[in-house]
C-alpha positions in Angstrom: 0.0 0.0 0.0 1.4 3.4 -0.9 2.7 5.6 1.9 -0.1 8.0 3.0 -2.9 5.8 1.7 -5.8 5.3 4.1 -6.1 1.9 5.8 -9.8 1.6 4.7 -9.0 2.2 1.0 -10.4 5.6 0.8 -8.5 8.7 -0.2 -8.9 12.2 -1.4 -7.5 14.2 -4.2 -5.2 16.1 -1.9 -3.6 12.9 -0.6 -5.2 13.0 2.8 -4.9 9.8 4.8 -7.3 8.3 7.3 -4.5 7.6 9.8 -2.3 10.6 9.6 -4.3 12.9 12.0 -3.9 15.7 9.6 -4.1 19.2 11.0 -6.4 20.3 8.1 -9.1 18.2 9.8 -9.2 20.6 12.7 -10.3 23.4 10.4 -13.4 21.6 9.1 -16.9 22.2 10.3 -17.8 18.9 12.0 -21.3 17.5 12.6 -22.0 15.2 15.5 -24.4 12.4 16.1 -27.6 13.2 18.0 -27.2 13.6 21.8 -29.8 10.8 22.0 -27.1 8.4 20.9 -25.8 8.7 24.5 -29.1 7.4 25.7 -29.0 4.5 23.3 -25.6 3.5 24.5 -26.8 3.7 28.2 -29.9 1.6 27.4 -27.7 -1.0 25.7 -25.3 -1.0 28.7 -28.2 -1.4 31.1 -29.6 -4.3 29.1 -26.3 -6.1 29.3 -25.6 -5.2 32.9 -28.9 -6.3 34.5 -28.5 -10.0 33.6 -24.8 -10.1 34.6 -25.7 -8.3 37.9 -28.4 -10.9 38.6 -26.1 -13.8 37.8 -23.2 -12.4 39.8 -25.4 -11.6 42.9 -27.2 -15.0 42.7 -24.0 -17.1 42.2 -22.1 -15.2 44.8 -24.9 -15.5 47.4 -25.5 -19.2 46.6 -21.9 -20.2 46.7 -20.6 -18.2 49.7 -23.4 -16.1 51.2 -24.9 -12.7 51.0 -21.7 -10.8 51.6 -20.0 -12.3 48.5 -23.1 -11.7 46.4 -23.1 -8.1 47.5 -19.4 -7.7 46.7 -20.0 -9.3 43.2 -22.9 -6.9 42.7 -20.8 -3.9 43.6 -18.0 -5.1 41.2 -20.4 -5.4 38.3 -21.9 -2.0 39.0 -18.5 -0.4 39.2 -17.5 -2.0 35.9 -20.7 -0.7 34.3 -20.0 2.8 35.6 -16.6 2.8 34.1 -18.0 1.5 30.8 -20.6 4.2 30.9 -17.9 6.8 31.1 -16.0 5.2 28.2 -19.1 5.0 26.1 -19.8 8.7 26.6 -16.3 9.5 25.3 -16.8 7.2 22.3 -20.1 9.0 21.4 -18.5 12.4 21.6 -15.6 11.2 19.4 -17.8 10.6 16.4 -18.1 13.3 13.8 -18.5 13.8 10.0 -18.2 16.5 7.5 -19.3 16.7 3.9 -16.9 18.3 1.4 -17.4 18.9 -2.3 -15.6 15.7 -3.4 -15.7 13.5 -0.3 -17.1 12.7 3.0 -14.9 12.6 6.1 -15.7 10.5 9.2 -13.8 10.6 12.4 -14.1 8.4 15.4 -12.1 6.8 18.2 -10.9 7.7 21.7 -7.6 5.9 22.2 -7.0 5.2 18.6 -8.3 8.0 16.4 -9.5 7.2 12.9 -10.1 9.7 10.2 -11.6 8.2 7.0 -11.9 10.1 3.8 -14.4 8.6 1.4 -14.6 10.0 -2.1 -18.2 10.1 -3.3 -17.2 8.4 -6.6 -15.9 5.4 -4.7 -19.1 4.7 -2.9 -20.9 1.6 -4.2 -24.0 1.9 -2.0 -25.2 3.6 1.2 -27.6 2.0 3.6 -29.5 3.1 6.7 -29.9 0.7 9.6 -31.6 1.0 12.9 -31.7 -1.7 15.6 -34.3 -1.9 18.3 -32.6 0.5 20.7 -31.9 3.1 17.9 -35.5 2.9 16.8 -36.8 3.4 20.3 -34.8 6.7 20.4 -35.7 7.7 16.8 -32.2 7.3 15.5 -30.5 5.4 12.7 -26.9 4.7 11.4 -25.7 5.4 7.9 -23.1 3.0 6.4 -21.1 3.7 3.3 -19.8 0.7 1.3 -16.9 1.1 -1.1 -14.9 -1.4 -3.3 -12.3 -1.6 -0.5 -12.9 -4.7 1.6 -11.7 -3.0 4.8 -14.0 0.0 4.4 -16.3 0.3 7.3 -17.3 3.9 7.3 -20.4 4.5 9.2 -22.1 7.4 11.1 -24.2 6.2 14.1 -26.9 8.1 16.0 -28.4 10.4 13.4 -32.1 11.3 13.6 -34.0 9.1 11.1 -34.9 11.9 8.8 -31.3 13.2 8.7 -30.0 9.7 8.0 -32.4 9.3 5.1 -31.4 12.7 3.7 -27.7 11.9 4.0 -28.2 8.5 2.3 -30.1 10.1 -0.6 -27.5 12.9 -0.9 -24.5 10.6 -0.7 -26.1 8.2 -3.2 -26.8 11.0 -5.7 -23.3 12.5 -5.3 -21.7 9.0 -5.7 -23.7 8.3 -8.8 -22.9 11.6 -10.4 -19.2 11.4 -9.6 -19.0 7.8 -10.8 -20.5 8.7 -14.1 -18.2 11.7 -14.5 -21.0 14.4 -14.5 
């Protein structure tokens, strides 16, 4: 792979890379997912934590008494609280911006990722919404390119905004691919 080429197969005319943390990215006007995405992530965490909490408390209490069950419960809740903080940072790290020739998506807390997806390389764009996202009126937009490693997506958009973005990206991709 040429030096400066993005890991996900996307690139831009100015040679921007998805992994170089370019300073030009700081000058762009970034859009963020809906603040309701935080609520979605909390609901998902709660749905995963409640059964683990019940199993930890029940197993600890049955095996060694109520004190061990209580300690196991506190450990599970402490782990969930730490995960909640990390999930909040992950939600705030998402962003995207639409430029004339490409779409840029950023994400990541410890490992930042900046993907530049030229409109002409998009094969198709889809909108998905799982049960938690639907309950909060949100959806995710996923862009598919010819690159096998491309996984550009934008989570937590209001459903109307996700549909608008899908239609716009599809139209721009089609026009750029045909050379209009």
